[in-house]
C-alpha positions in Angstrom: -21.0 -5.4 12.2 -22.4 -3.2 9.0 -20.6 -4.1 5.6 -19.3 -0.8 5.1 -17.9 -0.9 8.6 -16.2 -4.4 8.1 -14.7 -3.1 5.1 -13.5 -0.2 7.0 -11.3 -3.2 9.5 -9.8 -4.6 6.4 -8.8 -1.7 4.3 -6.7 0.0 8.1 -5.8 -4.1 8.1 -4.3 -5.0 4.9 -4.1 -1.9 2.7 -3.2 1.0 4.8 0.6 1.9 5.7 2.4 4.5 7.2 5.9 5.6 6.0 7.1 7.4 3.0 5.6 6.9 -0.4 5.8 8.3 -4.3 2.3 7.9 -5.6 1.1 7.6 -9.1 0.5 11.8 -9.0 4.0 12.1 -8.0 3.4 13.5 -5.1 4.8 12.4 -1.5 2.9 11.5 1.2 2.9 9.8 4.8 1.0 7.3 4.0 -0.4 5.0 1.3 -3.4 3.3 0.6 -2.8 -0.4 -1.3 -6.3 -0.9 -2.3 -5.7 -4.2 -4.2 -4.4 -5.8 -0.8 -8.3 -5.2 0.5 -10.2 -5.7 -3.6 -7.8 -8.8 -4.4 -9.0 -10.9 -0.8 -12.9 -12.6 -0.9 -14.1 -10.9 1.7 -12.6 -7.0 1.0 -14.0 -8.0 -3.4 -17.3 -8.6 -2.2 -17.6 -5.9 0.1 -16.1 -3.2 -2.3 -18.4 -5.3 -5.0 -21.3 -4.9 -2.9 -20.8 -1.6 -1.4 -20.3 0.5 -5.0 -23.2 -2.2 -6.2 -25.2 -0.3 -4.0 -23.6 3.2 -4.9 -24.7 2.1 -9.0 -28.4 0.9 -7.7 -29.1 4.2 -6.3 -27.6 6.7 -8.6 -31.0 8.5 -10.8 -29.8 7.2 -13.9 -29.7 4.2 -14.6 -26.1 2.7 -15.1 -25.8 0.1 -18.2 -21.9 -0.8 -17.7 -19.2 -0.5 -15.2 -15.7 0.0 -15.5 -12.6 1.6 -14.7 -8.5 1.3 -15.6 -6.7 -1.3 -15.4 -4.9 -2.4 -13.1 -6.7 -1.3 -9.8 -10.3 -1.2 -11.3 -10.3 -4.8 -12.6 -11.3 -6.7 -9.4 -13.6 -4.0 -8.3 -15.5 -4.0 -11.9 -15.8 -7.8 -11.9 -16.9 -7.4 -8.2 -19.6 -5.2 -8.6 -20.6 -7.4 -12.1 -21.0 -10.2 -10.1 -23.3 -8.6 -7.7 -25.3 -7.1 -9.9 -26.2 -10.1 -11.1 -26.8 -12.3 -8.0 -29.0 -9.1 -7.3 -30.7 -9.9 -10.5 -30.0 -6.7 -12.1 -27.0 -7.7 -14.3 -24.6 -4.4 -15.5 -21.6 -5.8 -17.6 -18.1 -4.7 -16.3 -15.8 -3.2 -18.6 -12.0 -2.6 -18.5 -10.1 0.5 -19.8 -6.1 -0.3 -21.1 -3.7 1.9 -20.4 -2.8 2.1 -24.0 -4.5 0.6 -27.2 -4.3 -2.9 -27.6 -1.4 -3.3 -29.7 -2.6 -6.2 -32.2 -6.4 -7.8 -32.9 -9.3 -4.8 -32.5 -6.9 -2.0 -31.6 -9.6 -1.3 -28.6 -8.9 0.9 -25.3 -11.9 -0.8 -23.7 -12.3 -4.8 -23.4 -15.6 -5.8 -22.8 -17.3 -2.9 -25.0 -19.7 -5.1 -27.1 -21.1 -6.4 -23.8 -22.0 -2.3 -23.3 -25.1 -0.9 -24.7 -24.1 1.7 -27.3 -24.1 5.3 -26.0 -25.2 3.8 -22.7 -24.8 5.6 -19.3 -21.8 3.9 -17.2 -20.2 4.2 -14.1 -16.2 4.5 -13.4 -14.8 2.8 -10.3 -11.3 3.5 -8.7 -9.9 1.9 -5.4 -8.7 5.1 -4.5 -8.4 8.3 -6.1 -5.5 10.8 -4.9 -5.1 13.9 -7.8 -8.1 12.5 -10.1 -5.9 12.8 -12.9 -6.2 8.5 -13.7 -10.1 9.1 -13.8 -9.4 11.9 -16.0 -7.7 10.1 -18.5 -10.4 6.5 -18.2 -13.2 9.3 -18.5 -12.1 10.9 -21.8 -11.9 7.2 -23.1 -14.7 6.2 -22.5 -16.8 9.2 -24.1 -14.3 9.3 -27.2 -16.0 5.5 -27.6 -19.7 7.2 -27.1 -20.5 6.3 -23.5 -21.6 8.6 -21.3 -20.2 8.4 -18.1 -23.1 9.1 -15.3 -21.1 8.0 -11.8 -17.7 8.2 -11.0 -17.1 6.3 -7.6 -13.9 4.7 -5.5 -13.3 3.0 -2.6 -11.2 5.6 -0.8 -11.0 9.5 -1.6 -7.7 10.2 -0.2 -9.3 13.7 0.2 -6.1 15.5 -2.3 -7.9 17.3 -4.8 -9.4 14.4 -7.2 -13.2 14.9 -5.9 -12.3 18.6 -6.9 -10.3 18.1 -10.3 -13.6 15.6 -10.9 -16.3 17.7 -10.1 -14.5 20.8 -11.6 -15.2 18.8 -15.0 -19.2 17.4 -14.3 -18.2 14.8 -12.8 -19.1 14.2 -9.2 -17.2 11.5 -7.0 -18.8 9.5 -4.8 -16.4 7.6 -2.1 -17.3 5.0 0.2 -14.6 6.2 2.0 -12.8 9.6 2.6 -9.6 9.4 4.0 -11.2 11.6 7.3 -13.6 8.5 7.7 -11.1 5.5 7.0 -8.7 7.4 9.8 -11.9 8.5 11.6 -10.6 12.0 12.3 
């Protein structure tokens, strides 16, 4: 079985739930993808890291950092960074805080000193619905002088996020769309 198919099985087994849920966007939904149940699983983390790293490695522009908004992206950026090291193409990880650090440096971005100043970075997320979180992350990362060259997710819920990001000039790459995950 290939890695993508195995990740699909894990997502359906560990992360996909039906019922009534309120999403980060405030919308209600009849299904929920709790990405962390898969991204915090050893095999799930490996597969997400491997498949996201492949998207990054195959991007036409050289990516010099991988990051995302805490908490959803934390296991993903770590997994991608570890896989990149194992593949002898190391890419440092960074995490974007929800609020600026209240002490010390006051940074929004942790791991910034490992990044190439002004470098092209990839942003990753476990699940994208409206794209609102990623728009905030893009703004914070670009305000720090980095170029967002790639935006990628494990699951695109196909609820406007890809369109919102594309309108801002950031096409979304997804390992799975909702349709692909559900086999529809």
